[in-house]
C-alpha positions as CSV (number, residue, x, y, z in Angstrom):
1,M,0.2,0.1,0.0
2,S,2.0,3.1,-1.0
3,S,0.6,5.6,1.1
4,A,-0.5,7.2,4.5
5,S,-4.0,7.5,3.7
6,D,-4.7,4.0,2.3
7,A,-3.6,2.7,5.5
8,L,-5.6,4.8,7.3
9,T,-8.5,3.9,5.2
10,I,-7.8,0.4,5.9
11,H,-7.8,0.5,9.4
12,Q,-10.8,2.6,9.3
13,L,-12.6,0.1,7.3
14,L,-11.3,-2.7,9.6
15,G,-12.6,-0.9,12.9
16,R,-16.1,-0.6,10.7
17,I,-16.2,-5.1,10.7
18,V,-15.4,-4.9,14.2
19,Y,-18.1,-2.4,15.2
20,F,-20.8,-3.3,13.1
21,H,-20.2,-6.9,14.5
22,A,-20.6,-6.4,18.1
23,L,-23.4,-3.9,17.7
24,F,-25.1,-6.4,15.1
25,I,-24.1,-9.3,14.8
26,E,-22.9,-10.9,18.2
27,P,-26.0,-9.9,20.0
28,E,-27.9,-12.3,17.3
29,L,-25.4,-15.2,17.5
30,R,-26.8,-18.2,18.2
31,P,-25.0,-21.3,19.8
32,S,-23.1,-23.4,17.1
33,T,-21.1,-26.5,16.3
34,P,-17.4,-25.4,15.3
35,S,-16.3,-26.4,12.0
36,A,-13.6,-29.0,11.2
37,P,-10.3,-27.0,10.5
38,G,-9.6,-25.8,6.7
39,P,-7.1,-26.5,4.3
40,A,-3.7,-26.3,5.3
41,C,-2.1,-22.7,4.6
42,C,0.7,-21.9,2.2
43,N,3.3,-22.3,4.9
44,H,2.2,-25.8,6.0
45,A,1.3,-27.4,2.8
46,T,3.1,-26.8,-0.7
47,A,4.4,-23.1,-0.9
48,P,6.4,-22.9,2.7
49,G,8.4,-19.4,3.0
50,Q,5.4,-16.8,3.0
51,L,5.4,-14.1,5.3
52,S,3.7,-15.6,8.6
53,V,1.3,-14.7,11.0
54,G,4.2,-14.2,13.7
55,E,5.9,-11.8,11.6
56,L,2.6,-9.7,10.4
57,L,-0.1,-9.9,12.7
58,P,1.1,-9.0,16.3
59,D,0.2,-5.4,16.6
60,S,-1.6,-5.2,13.2
61,A,-5.3,-3.8,12.9
62,W,-5.8,-7.3,10.8
63,G,-5.3,-8.7,13.7
64,A,-9.0,-7.5,14.7
65,L,-10.5,-9.6,11.8
66,V,-9.4,-12.5,13.2
67,E,-11.0,-12.2,17.0
68,V,-13.9,-11.3,14.8
69,A,-13.6,-14.7,13.3
70,D,-13.1,-16.4,16.2
71,T,-16.7,-15.4,17.3
72,L,-18.0,-17.3,14.5
73,P,-16.6,-20.9,14.9
74,A,-19.1,-22.7,12.7
75,H,-17.5,-20.7,9.4
76,H,-13.9,-20.0,10.9
77,R,-11.7,-22.7,9.4
78,P,-8.0,-21.7,9.9
79,C,-5.3,-24.2,8.9
80,P,-5.3,-27.4,11.0
81,K,-1.6,-26.2,12.3
82,A,-2.8,-22.7,13.5
83,T,0.4,-21.4,14.8
84,G,2.4,-18.3,14.3
85,A,4.1,-20.0,11.4
86,C,0.9,-19.9,9.3
87,C,0.9,-18.0,6.4
88,A,-0.4,-14.1,7.2
89,T,-2.0,-14.0,4.2
90,C,-3.9,-17.4,4.1
91,H,-4.8,-16.5,8.1
92,V,-6.7,-13.3,6.6
93,A,-8.2,-14.7,4.4
94,S,-10.0,-17.4,6.4
95,A,-11.0,-15.1,8.9
96,A,-12.9,-12.8,6.0
97,T,-14.3,-16.1,4.8
98,A,-16.0,-16.7,8.2
99,V,-17.0,-12.8,8.5
100,A,-19.2,-12.8,5.5
101,A,-20.5,-16.1,5.8
102,G,-21.2,-15.6,9.4
103,W,-22.9,-12.0,8.4
104,A,-25.0,-13.5,6.0
105,Q,-26.2,-16.4,7.6
106,T,-27.1,-13.9,10.9
107,E,-28.7,-11.3,8.4
108,C,-31.1,-14.2,6.7
109,H,-32.3,-15.6,10.0
110,S,-32.8,-12.0,11.5
111,Y,-34.6,-10.7,8.7
112,R,-36.5,-13.6,8.5
113,Q,-35.6,-14.3,4.8
114,A,-35.0,-17.9,3.6
115,K,-32.6,-20.2,5.0
116,P,-29.5,-19.4,3.0
117,T,-28.1,-22.2,1.0
118,E,-24.2,-22.9,1.6
119,S,-23.1,-22.1,-2.0
120,F,-24.4,-18.7,-1.1
121,L,-22.8,-18.7,2.0
122,R,-19.5,-19.9,0.4
123,D,-20.0,-17.3,-2.0
124,C,-20.0,-14.7,0.1
125,G,-16.9,-16.0,1.7
126,H,-15.2,-16.8,-1.4
127,A,-15.6,-12.9,-2.2
128,A,-14.7,-11.6,1.1
129,A,-11.3,-13.7,1.2
130,A,-10.5,-12.7,-2.3
131,R,-11.0,-9.0,-1.6
132,L,-9.5,-8.6,2.1
133,G,-6.8,-11.3,1.1
134,R,-5.7,-9.2,-1.7
135,V,-6.0,-5.9,-0.1
136,F,-3.4,-7.2,2.9
137,A,-1.3,-8.8,0.7
138,T,-0.9,-5.7,-1.0
139,Q,-0.5,-3.8,2.0
140,H,2.2,-6.1,3.4
141,A,3.9,-7.3,0.6
142,A,2.6,-10.8,1.1
143,H,1.3,-12.2,-1.9
144,C,0.6,-16.2,-1.4
145,P,-0.3,-18.9,-3.9
146,A,-3.6,-19.0,-2.3
147,L,-4.8,-15.6,-3.4
148,D,-4.6,-16.7,-7.1
149,R,-7.1,-19.7,-6.1
150,L,-9.5,-17.3,-5.3
151,T,-12.2,-15.9,-7.2
152,V,-15.0,-13.5,-6.6
153,P,-18.6,-15.0,-7.6
154,E,-20.7,-12.9,-10.6
155,A,-23.8,-13.0,-8.0
156,L,-23.3,-11.4,-4.4
157,P,-25.7,-9.7,-1.9
158,D,-26.3,-6.2,-2.0
159,T,-27.3,-3.6,0.2
160,E,-31.1,-3.8,-0.4
161,E,-30.6,-7.6,0.0
162,L,-28.3,-8.1,3.1
163,P,-26.8,-4.5,4.1
164,L,-24.4,-5.3,6.2
165,T,-22.5,-8.3,4.2
166,G,-23.1,-6.2,1.0
167,E,-21.9,-3.2,2.0
168,L,-18.5,-5.8,3.5
169,L,-18.2,-6.9,0.0
170,A,-18.5,-3.6,-2.0
171,L,-16.2,-1.5,0.0
172,W,-13.5,-4.0,-0.2
173,A,-13.5,-4.5,-3.6
174,E,-11.6,-1.4,-3.6
175,P,-11.3,-0.3,-0.3
176,T,-8.6,3.1,-1.4
177,A,-10.5,4.4,-4.3
178,T,-10.9,8.4,-3.8
179,T,-14.3,8.3,-5.3
180,R,-15.6,5.7,-2.4
181,H,-18.4,6.8,-0.4
182,P,-19.9,4.3,1.9
183,V,-22.4,2.2,0.5
184,A,-25.1,1.9,3.1
185,S,-24.7,5.3,5.3
186,W,-28.1,5.1,7.0
187,L,-26.7,1.9,8.7
188,N,-24.8,4.3,11.1
189,H,-28.4,5.2,12.4
190,C,-29.4,1.9,13.1
191,T,-28.8,0.4,16.9
192,G,-29.8,-3.3,16.0
193,L,-30.7,-5.9,13.5
194,D,-34.4,-5.3,14.0
195,D,-33.6,-1.7,13.2
196,V,-32.0,-3.0,9.8
197,C,-35.0,-4.8,9.4
198,R,-37.3,-2.1,10.0
199,V,-35.5,0.2,7.4
200,L,-35.3,-2.4,4.8
201,K,-39.5,-3.2,4.9
202,T,-39.6,0.9,4.6
203,R,-37.7,1.1,1.7
204,R,-39.3,-1.7,0.0
205,T,-42.8,-0.5,0.6
206,D,-42.2,3.1,-0.1
207,P,-43.4,4.4,-3.7
């Protein structure tokens, strides 16, 4: 990442994830069974030598993303080794996957929408992994082979469907663009997912 302003923007967006998670998502989380571990990261699989968690994440704002993911055990699937020697970029990508999938599932339930399919949650997770993973890798010059296997699905939720998840995916598509504006600024005036649900209903019924 080339400038201090870019880094500040990224830190602000990470802070937005933490704030929205604490305000909207955590109060609605239900008990869940932890997922099985995910695939091995680059450093514990076929591409060792990547910059590690121990090198990049201590005292980093990105550590907050992992802390959010840890509250979503049904979706968080880090490397089976899960040590400070893990590939940092893989670690961030797996955390982003958990956040997007966990948010999408929680929003669908809270808005009384149809139960999301596994493929829908997987698409949200893959999009977040690709977008946040690439921003992290660019900022820290920590590209890893796992990023090359990540693609962003064409069909993703928007802010009229799932406001939190839709905004998350949209903001991280190009977080440092100078023309970026909050995708769903009205979220700043809500105090919980019940408020969000009421706004959605109002927006859908207004002529």
